[in-house]
N, C-alpha and C positions, 0 to 999 in steps of 0.2 A: 565548405561545400566545392562538389567536383563541376569541373567545367563543363557545359552540356556538348556531348560528344564522346566526352574521357569515357574510358571504360572503368565500368564498376570493379572489376578484376581484373589489372592488367595480366595476371598470369593465364585466367583463362581465356582473356582474348587470345593471347599469344597460341595458345592450343588449337583456338579456332581460327585462327587466321590460317595455321598450317596445316588444318583438316581442308579448309576451302581452296587451298593451293591445290593439294592434293584431290580436288574434286569429291571429298568426302563430307562435306558442310555447306551451309548456305550462311549467308550474312546478312543482317540489316531487314528482314522481312517485316511487309505490315500485312496484321491479318486481321479479318472481322470477327468481332465476337457476337456470333448469332443472338439473336432475340434482344439482346441489349442495343445493338446497332452501334458498338463500339469498336473503335480500331484500336490496336495495339503495335506497337513499334517492339520485334523482338529481335534483338540484337542477334541471336545464333539459332540454327537448327541442324539436325544431321538426322538420316535417316536407318533406319534397323528394322524394316519391317513395315514400320509406319513412321510418318514425320514427326520428330519430339522437338518442340519447341524450349527451348532455355532463355530464360528472362532473369538475369540473377536480378535479387532484391535486398536493400537493407532495409531492417526492420527498427523501429524507434523502440527505445529503452523505456517508453510508456507503453506499460500492458494494454490498455484499450486500445492506442493507436496501432499497435502490433497486429493485436488480434483482430483488428478491422480490416489492415491490410491483409492478413492469413485469409479471411475469409473471403474478401475479395475477388483475390488470388484464385481462389478454391471453385468459386462460383463460375467464373470466366474458363479456369482449365476443365470445369465439368464441360458447361455449355461447348466450348470447343469441341472435346471427346463425344457429345451425344450430337451434332449438328455439322 
């Protein structure tokens, strides 16, 4: 199990740390998911016309759990885009 605060992908973290130093990315945002009233911690974001949120995710090897996680992320992403 990874330590709290440790990046899920150190290579991705390195890229976004560099982009943040160049003023091309944001780190550690908290966003509210409309309708459900849930807050998400988003480790990375960048702008290319609109704000893109990047939240790395590991999925379970168990199909039902992986599907539930994917469905939750899809719904949250859709709500963020719509509202």
